[in-house]
C-alpha positions as CSV (number, residue, x, y, z in Angstrom):
1,M,4.2,-26.1,11.5
2,K,5.5,-23.3,13.9
3,R,8.6,-23.3,11.7
4,L,6.6,-22.4,8.7
5,A,4.9,-19.6,10.6
6,I,8.2,-18.2,11.6
7,L,9.7,-18.6,8.2
8,V,6.9,-17.0,6.3
9,A,7.7,-13.3,6.9
10,V,8.0,-11.6,3.4
11,A,5.7,-9.1,1.6
12,V,3.0,-10.0,-0.8
13,L,3.8,-10.3,-4.5
14,S,1.1,-8.6,-6.7
15,A,0.5,-9.8,-10.2
16,C,0.7,-7.0,-12.7
17,S,-1.1,-9.0,-15.5
18,S,-3.1,-12.1,-15.8
19,D,-4.1,-14.7,-18.5
20,S,-7.7,-15.7,-18.6
21,S,-7.4,-17.7,-21.9
22,G,-6.5,-21.3,-22.3
23,P,-7.6,-24.7,-21.1
24,T,-10.4,-25.1,-18.7
25,Q,-8.7,-27.9,-16.8
26,R,-5.6,-25.5,-16.3
27,F,-4.4,-26.6,-12.8
28,T,-4.4,-30.3,-13.5
29,G,-0.9,-31.8,-13.1
30,T,2.2,-31.0,-11.2
31,W,3.1,-27.5,-10.1
32,S,6.0,-26.2,-8.0
33,G,7.3,-23.0,-6.6
34,D,9.5,-21.4,-4.0
35,A,8.7,-18.9,-1.2
36,M,11.6,-16.9,0.2
37,A,10.8,-17.1,3.9
38,S,13.9,-15.2,4.7
39,A,17.2,-14.2,3.1
40,S,18.7,-17.6,4.1
41,D,15.5,-19.9,4.0
42,T,13.4,-21.0,1.1
43,L,10.2,-23.0,1.2
44,H,9.8,-25.3,-1.8
45,F,6.1,-26.3,-2.6
46,V,5.1,-29.2,-5.0
47,F,1.4,-29.6,-5.9
48,T,0.0,-32.7,-7.5
49,S,-3.5,-31.6,-8.6
50,A,-6.7,-32.6,-10.4
51,Q,-9.3,-30.2,-11.7
52,T,-13.1,-30.9,-12.4
53,G,-14.9,-27.8,-13.6
54,S,-13.7,-25.0,-11.5
55,A,-12.8,-27.3,-8.5
56,V,-9.2,-28.1,-7.8
57,S,-7.9,-30.5,-5.2
58,G,-4.8,-32.6,-4.5
59,S,-1.8,-33.1,-2.3
60,G,1.8,-32.0,-2.1
61,T,4.8,-31.4,0.0
62,V,6.6,-28.4,1.5
63,S,10.3,-28.6,2.3
64,S,12.7,-26.4,4.0
65,G,16.2,-27.8,4.5
66,S,15.7,-31.3,5.7
67,T,12.2,-30.7,6.9
68,L,9.5,-32.2,4.7
69,L,5.8,-31.8,5.4
70,D,2.8,-33.2,3.5
71,Y,-0.4,-31.3,2.8
72,T,-3.7,-31.5,1.0
73,F,-5.6,-28.7,-0.7
74,T,-8.9,-27.8,-2.2
75,G,-10.0,-24.7,-4.0
76,T,-11.0,-23.1,-7.4
77,S,-9.4,-22.3,-10.6
78,T,-11.4,-19.7,-12.5
79,P,-8.9,-17.9,-14.8
80,P,-7.6,-15.5,-14.3
81,T,-7.7,-16.4,-10.5
82,L,-6.6,-19.4,-8.5
83,N,-7.5,-19.8,-4.9
84,F,-7.1,-22.8,-2.5
85,T,-6.8,-23.8,1.1
86,L,-3.9,-26.0,2.3
87,T,-4.1,-28.2,5.3
88,V,-0.7,-29.0,6.8
89,G,-1.3,-31.1,9.9
90,S,-3.5,-29.0,12.1
91,E,-2.5,-25.7,10.2
92,T,-4.5,-24.0,7.5
93,L,-2.9,-21.8,4.9
94,T,-4.6,-20.0,2.0
95,Y,-3.3,-19.3,-1.5
96,A,-4.5,-16.5,-3.8
97,G,-3.0,-16.0,-7.3
98,N,-3.5,-15.0,-10.9
99,Y,-2.5,-16.9,-13.9
100,I,0.3,-15.0,-15.8
101,T,0.5,-17.6,-18.6
102,A,-1.2,-21.1,-19.1
103,D,1.6,-22.6,-17.0
104,S,2.5,-19.9,-14.5
105,V,0.7,-18.3,-11.5
106,A,1.9,-15.4,-9.4
107,G,0.4,-15.0,-5.9
108,A,0.9,-15.3,-2.2
109,I,0.4,-17.9,0.5
110,T,-1.0,-16.8,3.9
111,E,-0.8,-18.3,7.4
112,G,-2.7,-16.3,10.0
113,S,-1.5,-12.7,9.6
114,T,1.7,-13.7,7.8
115,T,1.9,-13.6,4.0
116,V,4.7,-14.5,1.6
117,A,5.0,-14.4,-2.3
118,L,4.7,-17.8,-4.0
119,S,4.8,-18.1,-7.7
120,L,3.9,-21.5,-9.3
121,K,5.1,-23.1,-12.6
122,K,3.6,-26.2,-14.2
123,N,6.3,-28.9,-14.4
């Protein structure tokens, strides 16, 4: 997980607009996105999620090169916002984003004091 902490060193992406319309079970399904940890290293996230009411939970993977780590997450989806906490081994990361459309979210993932942009698309 130290590798993730070192890699995650880019500024926060702020969403300019958001979408609060659409289905109430919006975050159910498979979502993915890439975080540019550095000019030469990209973290690829895949989320498999379920939503009941505003509660979201699931599991996923984050990969960088040949390194692949599993995680679980729980949080809330209350359009236009999406917030959750990921647990990767003994590390905790947080995600905060805004729906741009029904199948895309712009936001950022944070570990400690390091934040990196992570936009998600529904697959």
